[in-house]
PDB file of N, CA, C and O in Angstrom:
ATOM      1  N   UNK A   1       0.833  -1.180   0.000  1.00  0.00           N
ATOM      2  CA  UNK A   1       0.000   0.000   0.000  1.00  0.00           C
ATOM      3  C   UNK A   1       0.877   1.243   0.000  1.00  0.00           C
ATOM      4  O   UNK A   1       1.849   1.314   0.752  1.00  0.00           O
ATOM      5  N   UNK A   2       0.553   2.198  -0.816  1.00  0.00           N
ATOM      6  CA  UNK A   2       1.331   3.432  -0.911  1.00  0.00           C
ATOM      7  C   UNK A   2       0.957   4.403   0.195  1.00  0.00           C
ATOM      8  O   UNK A   2      -0.187   4.441   0.647  1.00  0.00           O
ATOM      9  N   UNK A   3       1.938   5.187   0.625  1.00  0.00           N
ATOM     10  CA  UNK A   3       1.684   6.209   1.643  1.00  0.00           C
ATOM     11  C   UNK A   3       0.834   7.326   1.031  1.00  0.00           C
ATOM     12  O   UNK A   3       0.958   7.606  -0.161  1.00  0.00           O
ATOM     13  N   UNK A   4      -0.022   7.962   1.822  1.00  0.00           N
ATOM     14  CA  UNK A   4      -0.876   9.030   1.289  1.00  0.00           C
ATOM     15  C   UNK A   4      -0.151  10.373   1.184  1.00  0.00           C
ATOM     16  O   UNK A   4      -0.790  11.419   1.073  1.00  0.00           O
ATOM     17  N   UNK A   5       1.178  10.342   1.220  1.00  0.00           N
ATOM     18  CA  UNK A   5       1.946  11.578   1.147  1.00  0.00           C
ATOM     19  C   UNK A   5       3.305  11.310   0.509  1.00  0.00           C
ATOM     20  O   UNK A   5       3.729  10.162   0.375  1.00  0.00           O
ATOM     21  N   UNK A   6       3.978  12.388   0.120  1.00  0.00           N
ATOM     22  CA  UNK A   6       5.343  12.338  -0.388  1.00  0.00           C
ATOM     23  C   UNK A   6       6.152  13.377   0.360  1.00  0.00           C
ATOM     24  O   UNK A   6       5.704  14.511   0.528  1.00  0.00           O
ATOM     25  N   UNK A   7       7.347  13.000   0.814  1.00  0.00           N
ATOM     26  CA  UNK A   7       8.234  13.931   1.497  1.00  0.00           C
ATOM     27  C   UNK A   7       9.273  14.468   0.518  1.00  0.00           C
ATOM     28  O   UNK A   7       9.793  13.733  -0.322  1.00  0.00           O
ATOM     29  N   UNK A   8       9.565  15.756   0.639  1.00  0.00           N
ATOM     30  CA  UNK A   8      10.580  16.418  -0.177  1.00  0.00           C
ATOM     31  C   UNK A   8      11.593  17.069   0.747  1.00  0.00           C
ATOM     32  O   UNK A   8      11.227  17.762   1.696  1.00  0.00           O
ATOM     33  N   UNK A   9      12.869  16.843   0.464  1.00  0.00           N
ATOM     34  CA  UNK A   9      13.927  17.510   1.231  1.00  0.00           C
ATOM     35  C   UNK A   9      14.185  18.869   0.597  1.00  0.00           C
ATOM     36  O   UNK A   9      14.316  18.983  -0.621  1.00  0.00           O
ATOM     37  N   UNK A  10      14.255  19.891   1.431  1.00  0.00           N
ATOM     38  CA  UNK A  10      14.342  21.278   0.976  1.00  0.00           C
ATOM     39  C   UNK A  10      15.595  21.929   1.556  1.00  0.00           C
ATOM     40  O   UNK A  10      15.945  21.701   2.714  1.00  0.00           O
ATOM     41  N   UNK A  11      16.254  22.725   0.757  1.00  0.00           N
ATOM     42  CA  UNK A  11      17.313  23.625   1.214  1.00  0.00           C
ATOM     43  C   UNK A  11      16.766  25.038   1.040  1.00  0.00           C
ATOM     44  O   UNK A  11      16.532  25.481  -0.085  1.00  0.00           O
ATOM     45  N   UNK A  12      16.562  25.744   2.150  1.00  0.00           N
ATOM     46  CA  UNK A  12      15.986  27.086   2.107  1.00  0.00           C
ATOM     47  C   UNK A  12      17.091  28.130   2.033  1.00  0.00           C
ATOM     48  O   UNK A  12      18.045  28.094   2.810  1.00  0.00           O
ATOM     49  N   UNK A  13      16.955  29.058   1.097  1.00  0.00           N
ATOM     50  CA  UNK A  13      17.866  30.186   0.965  1.00  0.00           C
ATOM     51  C   UNK A  13      17.024  31.445   1.152  1.00  0.00           C
ATOM     52  O   UNK A  13      16.294  31.858   0.251  1.00  0.00           O
ATOM     53  N   UNK A  14      17.137  32.048   2.338  1.00  0.00           N
ATOM     54  CA  UNK A  14      16.314  33.208   2.677  1.00  0.00           C
ATOM     55  C   UNK A  14      17.004  34.504   2.290  1.00  0.00           C
ATOM     56  O   UNK A  14      18.204  34.536   2.017  1.00  0.00           O
ATOM     57  N   UNK A  15      16.216  35.573   2.272  1.00  0.00           N
ATOM     58  CA  UNK A  15      16.694  36.912   1.908  1.00  0.00           C
ATOM     59  C   UNK A  15      17.420  36.920   0.557  1.00  0.00           C
ATOM     60  O   UNK A  15      18.418  37.617   0.372  1.00  0.00           O
ATOM     61  N   UNK A  16      16.898  36.138  -0.363  1.00  0.00           N
ATOM     62  CA  UNK A  16      17.461  36.056  -1.703  1.00  0.00           C
ATOM     63  C   UNK A  16      16.933  37.213  -2.546  1.00  0.00           C
ATOM     64  O   UNK A  16      16.013  37.920  -2.135  1.00  0.00           O
ATOM     65  N   UNK A  17      17.507  37.396  -3.700  1.00  0.00           N
ATOM     66  CA  UNK A  17      17.044  38.431  -4.616  1.00  0.00           C
ATOM     67  C   UNK A  17      16.025  37.890  -5.609  1.00  0.00           C
ATOM     68  O   UNK A  17      15.646  38.575  -6.559  1.00  0.00           O
ATOM     69  N   UNK A  18      15.585  36.656  -5.383  1.00  0.00           N
ATOM     70  CA  UNK A  18      14.625  36.029  -6.289  1.00  0.00           C
ATOM     71  C   UNK A  18      13.747  35.050  -5.527  1.00  0.00           C
ATOM     72  O   UNK A  18      14.095  34.622  -4.426  1.00  0.00           O
ATOM     73  N   UNK A  19      12.633  34.704  -6.101  1.00  0.00           N
ATOM     74  CA  UNK A  19      11.743  33.653  -5.602  1.00  0.00           C
ATOM     75  C   UNK A  19      11.752  32.549  -6.642  1.00  0.00           C
ATOM     76  O   UNK A  19      11.234  32.724  -7.745  1.00  0.00           O
ATOM     77  N   UNK A  20      12.345  31.406  -6.292  1.00  0.00           N
ATOM     78  CA  UNK A  20      12.509  30.347  -7.288  1.00  0.00           C
ATOM     79  C   UNK A  20      12.698  29.001  -6.589  1.00  0.00           C
ATOM     80  O   UNK A  20      13.209  28.934  -5.472  1.00  0.00           O
ATOM     81  N   UNK A  21      12.277  27.935  -7.266  1.00  0.00           N
ATOM     82  CA  UNK A  21      12.505  26.571  -6.798  1.00  0.00           C
ATOM     83  C   UNK A  21      13.338  25.863  -7.865  1.00  0.00           C
ATOM     84  O   UNK A  21      12.958  25.835  -9.036  1.00  0.00           O
ATOM     85  N   UNK A  22      14.473  25.292  -7.459  1.00  0.00           N
ATOM     86  CA  UNK A  22      15.342  24.558  -8.387  1.00  0.00           C
ATOM     87  C   UNK A  22      15.718  23.218  -7.759  1.00  0.00           C
ATOM     88  O   UNK A  22      15.706  23.063  -6.538  1.00  0.00           O
ATOM     89  N   UNK A  23      16.051  22.254  -8.614  1.00  0.00           N
ATOM     90  CA  UNK A  23      16.480  20.939  -8.151  1.00  0.00           C
ATOM     91  C   UNK A  23      17.996  20.915  -8.057  1.00  0.00           C
ATOM     92  O   UNK A  23      18.688  21.284  -9.006  1.00  0.00           O
ATOM     93  N   UNK A  24      18.515  20.483  -6.912  1.00  0.00           N
ATOM     94  CA  UNK A  24      19.952  20.370  -6.702  1.00  0.00           C
ATOM     95  C   UNK A  24      20.448  19.010  -7.177  1.00  0.00           C
ATOM     96  O   UNK A  24      19.648  18.105  -7.418  1.00  0.00           O
ATOM     97  N   UNK A  25      21.767  18.863  -7.314  1.00  0.00           N
ATOM     98  CA  UNK A  25      22.361  17.616  -7.793  1.00  0.00           C
ATOM     99  C   UNK A  25      22.075  16.426  -6.873  1.00  0.00           C
ATOM    100  O   UNK A  25      22.011  15.290  -7.341  1.00  0.00           O
ATOM    101  N   UNK A  26      21.903  16.672  -5.582  1.00  0.00           N
ATOM    102  CA  UNK A  26      21.666  15.577  -4.637  1.00  0.00           C
ATOM    103  C   UNK A  26      20.182  15.204  -4.510  1.00  0.00           C
ATOM    104  O   UNK A  26      19.826  14.374  -3.673  1.00  0.00           O
ATOM    105  N   UNK A  27      19.329  15.802  -5.323  1.00  0.00           N
ATOM    106  CA  UNK A  27      17.913  15.465  -5.335  1.00  0.00           C
ATOM    107  C   UNK A  27      17.039  16.369  -4.486  1.00  0.00           C
ATOM    108  O   UNK A  27      15.813  16.305  -4.574  1.00  0.00           O
ATOM    109  N   UNK A  28      17.657  17.216  -3.659  1.00  0.00           N
ATOM    110  CA  UNK A  28      16.871  18.146  -2.851  1.00  0.00           C
ATOM    111  C   UNK A  28      16.350  19.274  -3.731  1.00  0.00           C
ATOM    112  O   UNK A  28      16.846  19.500  -4.834  1.00  0.00           O
ATOM    113  N   UNK A  29      15.345  19.976  -3.227  1.00  0.00           N
ATOM    114  CA  UNK A  29      14.845  21.180  -3.868  1.00  0.00           C
ATOM    115  C   UNK A  29      15.411  22.382  -3.136  1.00  0.00           C
ATOM    116  O   UNK A  29      15.329  22.450  -1.910  1.00  0.00           O
ATOM    117  N   UNK A  30      15.979  23.323  -3.859  1.00  0.00           N
ATOM    118  CA  UNK A  30      16.432  24.581  -3.266  1.00  0.00           C
ATOM    119  C   UNK A  30      15.335  25.605  -3.491  1.00  0.00           C
ATOM    120  O   UNK A  30      14.880  25.809  -4.616  1.00  0.00           O
ATOM    121  N   UNK A  31      14.917  26.242  -2.413  1.00  0.00           N
ATOM    122  CA  UNK A  31      13.860  27.242  -2.496  1.00  0.00           C
ATOM    123  C   UNK A  31      14.465  28.585  -2.116  1.00  0.00           C
ATOM    124  O   UNK A  31      14.858  28.802  -0.970  1.00  0.00           O
ATOM    125  N   UNK A  32      14.535  29.478  -3.088  1.00  0.00           N
ATOM    126  CA  UNK A  32      15.014  30.841  -2.861  1.00  0.00           C
ATOM    127  C   UNK A  32      13.816  31.715  -2.528  1.00  0.00           C
ATOM    128  O   UNK A  32      12.829  31.738  -3.264  1.00  0.00           O
ATOM    129  N   UNK A  33      13.905  32.423  -1.429  1.00  0.00           N
ATOM    130  CA  UNK A  33      12.812  33.297  -1.022  1.00  0.00           C
ATOM    131  C   UNK A  33      13.349  34.657  -0.611  1.00  0.00           C
ATOM    132  O   UNK A  33      14.433  34.762  -0.037  1.00  0.00           O
ATOM    133  N   UNK A  34      12.598  35.672  -0.905  1.00  0.00           N
ATOM    134  CA  UNK A  34      12.974  37.037  -0.528  1.00  0.00           C
ATOM    135  C   UNK A  34      12.702  37.311   0.952  1.00  0.00           C
ATOM    136  O   UNK A  34      13.208  38.283   1.513  1.00  0.00           O
ATOM    137  N   UNK A  35      11.909  36.458   1.570  1.00  0.00           N
ATOM    138  CA  UNK A  35      11.492  36.663   2.954  1.00  0.00           C
ATOM    139  C   UNK A  35      12.623  36.361   3.940  1.00  0.00           C
ATOM    140  O   UNK A  35      13.452  35.486   3.689  1.00  0.00           O
ATOM    141  N   UNK A  36      12.653  37.083   5.054  1.00  0.00           N
ATOM    142  CA  UNK A  36      13.647  36.775   6.092  1.00  0.00           C
ATOM    143  C   UNK A  36      13.202  35.573   6.921  1.00  0.00           C
ATOM    144  O   UNK A  36      12.019  35.234   6.962  1.00  0.00           O
ATOM    145  N   UNK A  37      14.157  34.944   7.572  1.00  0.00           N
ATOM    146  CA  UNK A  37      13.853  33.797   8.435  1.00  0.00           C
ATOM    147  C   UNK A  37      13.456  34.294   9.820  1.00  0.00           C
ATOM    148  O   UNK A  37      14.045  33.903  10.827  1.00  0.00           O
ATOM    149  N   UNK A  38      12.463  35.148   9.852  1.00  0.00           N
ATOM    150  CA  UNK A  38      11.964  35.731  11.096  1.00  0.00           C
ATOM    151  C   UNK A  38      10.443  35.647  11.097  1.00  0.00           C
ATOM    152  O   UNK A  38       9.800  35.804  10.059  1.00  0.00           O
ATOM    153  N   UNK A  39       9.878  35.398  12.271  1.00  0.00           N
ATOM    154  CA  UNK A  39       8.425  35.364  12.447  1.00  0.00           C
ATOM    155  C   UNK A  39       7.734  34.405  11.484  1.00  0.00           C
ATOM    156  O   UNK A  39       6.587  34.633  11.099  1.00  0.00           O
ATOM    157  N   UNK A  40       8.419  33.342  11.095  1.00  0.00           N
ATOM    158  CA  UNK A  40       7.847  32.296  10.238  1.00  0.00           C
ATOM    159  C   UNK A  40       7.570  32.767   8.803  1.00  0.00           C
ATOM    160  O   UNK A  40       6.914  32.050   8.047  1.00  0.00           O
ATOM    161  N   UNK A  41       8.048  33.938   8.415  1.00  0.00           N
ATOM    162  CA  UNK A  41       7.764  34.468   7.081  1.00  0.00           C
ATOM    163  C   UNK A  41       8.364  33.598   5.976  1.00  0.00           C
ATOM    164  O   UNK A  41       7.693  33.311   4.984  1.00  0.00           O
ATOM    165  N   UNK A  42       9.615  33.178   6.138  1.00  0.00           N
ATOM    166  CA  UNK A  42      10.259  32.359   5.110  1.00  0.00           C
ATOM    167  C   UNK A  42       9.567  31.006   4.988  1.00  0.00           C
ATOM    168  O   UNK A  42       9.351  30.525   3.876  1.00  0.00           O
ATOM    169  N   UNK A  43       9.218  30.388   6.105  1.00  0.00           N
ATOM    170  CA  UNK A  43       8.548  29.081   6.053  1.00  0.00           C
ATOM    171  C   UNK A  43       7.218  29.165   5.318  1.00  0.00           C
ATOM    172  O   UNK A  43       6.900  28.285   4.519  1.00  0.00           O
ATOM    173  N   UNK A  44       6.446  30.195   5.572  1.00  0.00           N
ATOM    174  CA  UNK A  44       5.163  30.360   4.887  1.00  0.00           C
ATOM    175  C   UNK A  44       5.353  30.564   3.389  1.00  0.00           C
ATOM    176  O   UNK A  44       4.594  30.020   2.587  1.00  0.00           O
ATOM    177  N   UNK A  45       6.359  31.343   3.007  1.00  0.00           N
ATOM    178  CA  UNK A  45       6.624  31.566   1.591  1.00  0.00           C
ATOM    179  C   UNK A  45       7.133  30.289   0.924  1.00  0.00           C
ATOM    180  O   UNK A  45       6.800  30.027  -0.232  1.00  0.00           O
ATOM    181  N   UNK A  46       7.926  29.503   1.623  1.00  0.00           N
ATOM    182  CA  UNK A  46       8.415  28.229   1.076  1.00  0.00           C
ATOM    183  C   UNK A  46       7.254  27.284   0.809  1.00  0.00           C
ATOM    184  O   UNK A  46       7.223  26.630  -0.233  1.00  0.00           O
ATOM    185  N   UNK A  47       6.307  27.201   1.723  1.00  0.00           N
ATOM    186  CA  UNK A  47       5.129  26.357   1.518  1.00  0.00           C
ATOM    187  C   UNK A  47       4.343  26.827   0.300  1.00  0.00           C
ATOM    188  O   UNK A  47       3.895  26.008  -0.503  1.00  0.00           O
ATOM    189  N   UNK A  48       4.175  28.136   0.157  1.00  0.00           N
ATOM    190  CA  UNK A  48       3.464  28.689  -0.997  1.00  0.00           C
ATOM    191  C   UNK A  48       4.186  28.362  -2.300  1.00  0.00           C
ATOM    192  O   UNK A  48       3.553  27.948  -3.270  1.00  0.00           O
ATOM    193  N   UNK A  49       5.502  28.544  -2.330  1.00  0.00           N
ATOM    194  CA  UNK A  49       6.267  28.266  -3.545  1.00  0.00           C
ATOM    195  C   UNK A  49       6.252  26.785  -3.910  1.00  0.00           C
ATOM    196  O   UNK A  49       6.126  26.438  -5.084  1.00  0.00           O
ATOM    197  N   UNK A  50       6.381  25.914  -2.917  1.00  0.00           N
ATOM    198  CA  UNK A  50       6.363  24.471  -3.185  1.00  0.00           C
ATOM    199  C   UNK A  50       4.991  24.045  -3.716  1.00  0.00           C
ATOM    200  O   UNK A  50       4.911  23.231  -4.636  1.00  0.00           O
ATOM    201  N   UNK A  51       3.923  24.583  -3.149  1.00  0.00           N
ATOM    202  CA  UNK A  51       2.587  24.220  -3.636  1.00  0.00           C
ATOM    203  C   UNK A  51       2.400  24.652  -5.086  1.00  0.00           C
ATOM    204  O   UNK A  51       1.802  23.925  -5.878  1.00  0.00           O
ATOM    205  N   UNK A  52       2.904  25.821  -5.433  1.00  0.00           N
ATOM    206  CA  UNK A  52       2.821  26.268  -6.839  1.00  0.00           C
ATOM    207  C   UNK A  52       3.702  25.410  -7.741  1.00  0.00           C
ATOM    208  O   UNK A  52       3.291  25.037  -8.840  1.00  0.00           O
ATOM    209  N   UNK A  53       4.904  25.097  -7.285  1.00  0.00           N
ATOM    210  CA  UNK A  53       5.859  24.322  -8.077  1.00  0.00           C
ATOM    211  C   UNK A  53       5.327  22.920  -8.372  1.00  0.00           C
ATOM    212  O   UNK A  53       5.479  22.414  -9.484  1.00  0.00           O
ATOM    213  N   UNK A  54       4.704  22.298  -7.371  1.00  0.00           N
ATOM    214  CA  UNK A  54       4.200  20.936  -7.534  1.00  0.00           C
ATOM    215  C   UNK A  54       2.768  20.890  -8.046  1.00  0.00           C
ATOM    216  O   UNK A  54       2.277  19.824  -8.417  1.00  0.00           O
ATOM    217  N   UNK A  55       2.091  22.041  -8.070  1.00  0.00           N
ATOM    218  CA  UNK A  55       0.706  22.076  -8.518  1.00  0.00           C
ATOM    219  C   UNK A  55      -0.249  21.447  -7.518  1.00  0.00           C
ATOM    220  O   UNK A  55      -1.304  20.935  -7.892  1.00  0.00           O
ATOM    221  N   UNK A  56       0.126  21.488  -6.251  1.00  0.00           N
ATOM    222  CA  UNK A  56      -0.702  20.913  -5.190  1.00  0.00           C
ATOM    223  C   UNK A  56      -1.408  22.030  -4.433  1.00  0.00           C
ATOM    224  O   UNK A  56      -0.875  23.135  -4.327  1.00  0.00           O
ATOM    225  N   UNK A  57      -2.591  21.761  -3.907  1.00  0.00           N
ATOM    226  CA  UNK A  57      -3.254  22.773  -3.086  1.00  0.00           C
ATOM    227  C   UNK A  57      -2.407  23.097  -1.856  1.00  0.00           C
ATOM    228  O   UNK A  57      -1.781  22.213  -1.273  1.00  0.00           O
ATOM    229  N   UNK A  58      -2.395  24.353  -1.476  1.00  0.00           N
ATOM    230  CA  UNK A  58      -1.545  24.803  -0.375  1.00  0.00           C
ATOM    231  C   UNK A  58      -1.898  24.110   0.942  1.00  0.00           C
ATOM    232  O   UNK A  58      -1.016  23.897   1.775  1.00  0.00           O
ATOM    233  N   UNK A  59      -3.148  23.760   1.143  1.00  0.00           N
ATOM    234  CA  UNK A  59      -3.554  23.108   2.392  1.00  0.00           C
ATOM    235  C   UNK A  59      -3.033  21.678   2.495  1.00  0.00           C
ATOM    236  O   UNK A  59      -3.082  21.089   3.575  1.00  0.00           O
ATOM    237  N   UNK A  60      -2.530  21.100   1.389  1.00  0.00           N
ATOM    238  CA  UNK A  60      -1.977  19.754   1.417  1.00  0.00           C
ATOM    239  C   UNK A  60      -0.462  19.744   1.590  1.00  0.00           C
ATOM    240  O   UNK A  60       0.149  18.676   1.618  1.00  0.00           O
ATOM    241  N   UNK A  61       0.150  20.917   1.705  1.00  0.00           N
ATOM    242  CA  UNK A  61       1.597  21.041   1.861  1.00  0.00           C
ATOM    243  C   UNK A  61       1.888  21.527   3.275  1.00  0.00           C
ATOM    244  O   UNK A  61       1.429  22.595   3.679  1.00  0.00           O
ATOM    245  N   UNK A  62       2.663  20.728   4.032  1.00  0.00           N
ATOM    246  CA  UNK A  62       2.999  21.144   5.388  1.00  0.00           C
ATOM    247  C   UNK A  62       4.509  21.066   5.592  1.00  0.00           C
ATOM    248  O   UNK A  62       5.201  20.280   4.946  1.00  0.00           O
ATOM    249  N   UNK A  63       4.994  21.888   6.492  1.00  0.00           N
ATOM    250  CA  UNK A  63       6.391  21.842   6.901  1.00  0.00           C
ATOM    251  C   UNK A  63       6.482  20.778   7.984  1.00  0.00           C
ATOM    252  O   UNK A  63       6.007  20.981   9.102  1.00  0.00           O
ATOM    253  N   UNK A  64       7.087  19.652   7.656  1.00  0.00           N
ATOM    254  CA  UNK A  64       7.102  18.496   8.549  1.00  0.00           C
ATOM    255  C   UNK A  64       8.268  18.542   9.525  1.00  0.00           C
ATOM    256  O   UNK A  64       8.113  18.194  10.696  1.00  0.00           O
ATOM    257  N   UNK A  65       9.438  18.971   9.051  1.00  0.00           N
ATOM    258  CA  UNK A  65      10.647  18.960   9.876  1.00  0.00           C
ATOM    259  C   UNK A  65      11.548  20.120   9.468  1.00  0.00           C
ATOM    260  O   UNK A  65      11.620  20.464   8.289  1.00  0.00           O
ATOM    261  N   UNK A  66      12.238  20.729  10.441  1.00  0.00           N
ATOM    262  CA  UNK A  66      13.221  21.759  10.146  1.00  0.00           C
ATOM    263  C   UNK A  66      12.687  23.170  10.222  1.00  0.00           C
ATOM    264  O   UNK A  66      13.095  24.028   9.439  1.00  0.00           O
ATOM    265  N   UNK A  67      11.785  23.426  11.145  1.00  0.00           N
ATOM    266  CA  UNK A  67      11.185  24.755  11.257  1.00  0.00           C
ATOM    267  C   UNK A  67      12.220  25.855  11.484  1.00  0.00           C
ATOM    268  O   UNK A  67      12.041  26.975  11.005  1.00  0.00           O
ATOM    269  N   UNK A  68      13.294  25.554  12.205  1.00  0.00           N
ATOM    270  CA  UNK A  68      14.310  26.554  12.524  1.00  0.00           C
ATOM    271  C   UNK A  68      15.637  26.287  11.832  1.00  0.00           C
ATOM    272  O   UNK A  68      16.677  26.773  12.277  1.00  0.00           O
ATOM    273  N   UNK A  69      15.612  25.533  10.766  1.00  0.00           N
ATOM    274  CA  UNK A  69      16.827  25.134  10.064  1.00  0.00           C
ATOM    275  C   UNK A  69      16.678  25.408   8.571  1.00  0.00           C
ATOM    276  O   UNK A  69      15.562  25.399   8.052  1.00  0.00           O
ATOM    277  N   UNK A  70      17.787  25.652   7.876  1.00  0.00           N
ATOM    278  CA  UNK A  70      17.678  25.800   6.418  1.00  0.00           C
ATOM    279  C   UNK A  70      17.404  24.469   5.715  1.00  0.00           C
ATOM    280  O   UNK A  70      16.945  24.463   4.573  1.00  0.00           O
ATOM    281  N   UNK A  71      17.675  23.352   6.374  1.00  0.00           N
ATOM    282  CA  UNK A  71      17.385  22.029   5.820  1.00  0.00           C
ATOM    283  C   UNK A  71      16.035  21.581   6.361  1.00  0.00           C
ATOM    284  O   UNK A  71      15.877  21.375   7.564  1.00  0.00           O
ATOM    285  N   UNK A  72      15.071  21.433   5.473  1.00  0.00           N
ATOM    286  CA  UNK A  72      13.699  21.172   5.868  1.00  0.00           C
ATOM    287  C   UNK A  72      13.156  19.937   5.162  1.00  0.00           C
ATOM    288  O   UNK A  72      13.698  19.492   4.150  1.00  0.00           O
ATOM    289  N   UNK A  73      12.087  19.398   5.706  1.00  0.00           N
ATOM    290  CA  UNK A  73      11.329  18.338   5.038  1.00  0.00           C
ATOM    291  C   UNK A  73       9.901  18.842   4.881  1.00  0.00           C
ATOM    292  O   UNK A  73       9.239  19.210   5.851  1.00  0.00           O
ATOM    293  N   UNK A  74       9.448  18.847   3.635  1.00  0.00           N
ATOM    294  CA  UNK A  74       8.081  19.249   3.315  1.00  0.00           C
ATOM    295  C   UNK A  74       7.300  17.989   2.993  1.00  0.00           C
ATOM    296  O   UNK A  74       7.772  17.140   2.238  1.00  0.00           O
ATOM    297  N   UNK A  75       6.115  17.863   3.558  1.00  0.00           N
ATOM    298  CA  UNK A  75       5.253  16.717   3.289  1.00  0.00           C
ATOM    299  C   UNK A  75       4.055  17.205   2.468  1.00  0.00           C
ATOM    300  O   UNK A  75       3.366  18.157   2.836  1.00  0.00           O
ATOM    301  N   UNK A  76       3.832  16.515   1.338  1.00  0.00           N
ATOM    302  CA  UNK A  76       2.710  16.855   0.453  1.00  0.00           C
ATOM    303  C   UNK A  76       1.765  15.654   0.438  1.00  0.00           C
ATOM    304  O   UNK A  76       2.127  14.556   0.015  1.00  0.00           O
ATOM    305  N   UNK A  77       0.547  15.897   0.912  1.00  0.00           N
ATOM    306  CA  UNK A  77      -0.473  14.850   0.965  1.00  0.00           C
ATOM    307  C   UNK A  77      -1.169  14.754  -0.378  1.00  0.00           C
ATOM    308  O   UNK A  77      -1.405  15.758  -1.050  1.00  0.00           O
ATOM    309  N   UNK A  78      -1.495  13.513  -0.758  1.00  0.00           N
ATOM    310  CA  UNK A  78      -2.201  13.286  -2.016  1.00  0.00           C
ATOM    311  C   UNK A  78      -3.692  13.152  -1.734  1.00  0.00           C
ATOM    312  O   UNK A  78      -4.100  12.798  -0.628  1.00  0.00           O
ATOM    313  N   UNK A  79      -4.471  13.432  -2.719  1.00  0.00           N
ATOM    314  CA  UNK A  79      -5.942  13.385  -2.557  1.00  0.00           C
ATOM    315  C   UNK A  79      -6.463  11.986  -2.422  1.00  0.00           C
ATOM    316  O   UNK A  79      -7.670  11.787  -2.280  1.00  0.00           O
TER     317      UNK A  79
END
């Protein structure tokens, strides 16, 4: 039986000059965000960017691990 979700490893780059999601050589996704890593602003923007990048509804994308770290795990639930 398949899991009802997929986990993605994320490398967050905050206070960037661009908003972009790219795939790194090691398979992680690098998420560049203009938001600072303060008051949860960067995490919220990362969730928004990942949902757009994957074409998933934002309510199905959660920050699973790494709330205070640049290395994060995002969990995307499937319908």
